[in-house]
C-alpha positions in Angstrom: -45.2 -13.5 11.8 -45.1 -16.8 13.7 -44.1 -18.4 9.7 -40.8 -16.0 10.2 -39.6 -17.1 13.5 -39.6 -20.4 12.7 -37.3 -20.0 10.1 -35.4 -18.1 12.3 -35.2 -20.8 14.8 -34.6 -23.2 12.1 -31.3 -20.9 11.0 -30.1 -20.9 14.6 -29.8 -24.6 14.7 -28.2 -24.8 11.5 -25.4 -21.8 13.0 -24.2 -24.3 15.2 -22.8 -27.3 12.4 -19.2 -26.6 12.7 -17.3 -25.6 9.4 -13.5 -26.7 8.8 -11.0 -23.9 8.1 -9.5 -24.5 5.4 -5.3 -24.7 6.8 -1.8 -24.6 5.1 0.9 -26.9 7.0 4.6 -26.6 6.0 7.7 -28.4 7.6 10.9 -27.8 8.0 13.7 -29.1 10.2 12.9 -27.1 13.5 9.1 -28.2 13.1 5.6 -27.4 11.2 4.0 -24.1 10.9 0.2 -24.4 10.5 -1.9 -21.3 9.2 -5.6 -21.5 9.5 -8.0 -19.0 8.2 -10.6 -17.8 10.6 -12.6 -15.0 8.7 -14.6 -12.9 11.2 -13.7 -14.4 14.4 -13.0 -11.8 17.1 -9.2 -12.7 19.2 -11.9 -13.1 22.4 -13.7 -16.4 20.9 -10.7 -18.3 19.5 -9.7 -21.1 21.4 -6.5 -23.5 20.9 -5.5 -25.8 22.8 -3.9 -29.4 23.3 -5.2 -32.6 24.7 -2.6 -35.0 24.9 -1.3 -35.6 20.9 -4.7 -33.5 19.6 -4.5 -30.2 18.8 -8.0 -28.1 18.7 -8.6 -25.3 16.9 -12.4 -23.5 17.7 -13.6 -19.9 16.5 -16.6 -18.8 16.5 -18.2 -15.4 14.7 -20.8 -13.3 15.8 -23.7 -11.2 14.1 -23.9 -8.2 16.2 -28.0 -7.7 17.0 -29.0 -4.7 17.8 -29.6 -4.5 22.1 -33.0 -5.4 23.0 -33.9 -6.9 19.5 -33.4 -10.6 17.9 -33.2 -11.5 14.6 -36.9 -12.2 12.6 -34.9 -13.8 9.7 -31.5 -14.8 9.1 -30.3 -15.4 6.0 -26.2 -14.8 6.6 -24.7 -17.5 9.3 -22.5 -17.0 12.0 -20.0 -20.1 11.8 -18.8 -22.1 14.2 -14.9 -22.8 12.8 -13.6 -26.5 14.6 -10.8 -28.4 13.1 -8.7 -31.2 15.2 -5.3 -32.6 14.6 -3.1 -35.4 15.6 0.2 -34.8 16.4 3.1 -36.6 15.4 5.3 -38.2 18.5 8.3 -35.9 16.9 6.5 -32.5 17.5 6.7 -30.8 21.1 2.9 -29.7 21.9 4.0 -27.6 25.0 6.3 -25.6 23.0 3.5 -24.1 20.2 3.4 -20.5 19.5 0.5 -18.8 18.3 -0.4 -15.5 16.7 -3.8 -14.3 15.3 -3.6 -11.3 12.5 -6.7 -10.4 10.2 -8.2 -13.5 11.0 -5.3 -15.8 10.2 -4.2 -17.9 12.8 -0.5 -19.0 12.7 0.8 -22.5 14.9 4.3 -22.5 14.8 4.6 -26.6 16.5 8.3 -27.3 17.2 9.9 -30.5 16.9 10.7 -32.3 20.2 14.5 -32.8 20.6 14.6 -36.5 19.9 13.6 -35.4 16.5 15.6 -32.5 16.0 18.4 -32.7 13.4 21.9 -32.8 15.2 25.2 -32.6 13.5 27.8 -35.1 14.8 31.0 -33.5 15.2 33.8 -36.3 13.8 37.2 -35.7 15.8 40.3 -36.4 13.4 43.0 -39.2 14.7 
């Protein structure tokens, strides 16, 4: 019995290692759209934040264990997803919009006003 407990403790230590979630990044004239796959992450375990020009995405999957019980042997992992991006100065981190549905996080990061394309009116003289 103690041998299985040692294995369970070893597996718990492995669970704290972060997994890089796969992402897609698409740019258009107004900004970028970042899509990250975070399967199994509930909304209350998802964190998206900025610090200066850095964007941090974190999420954790929790395996349900009945109350009063603890795992003796675990082969499945409860991953912690973590990914950090350095944002260009052309992007405005204060106006990020986020949506989360079916384990997919979608961020819309607009370009800063100075980086937006603008049309110049030409007058006829």
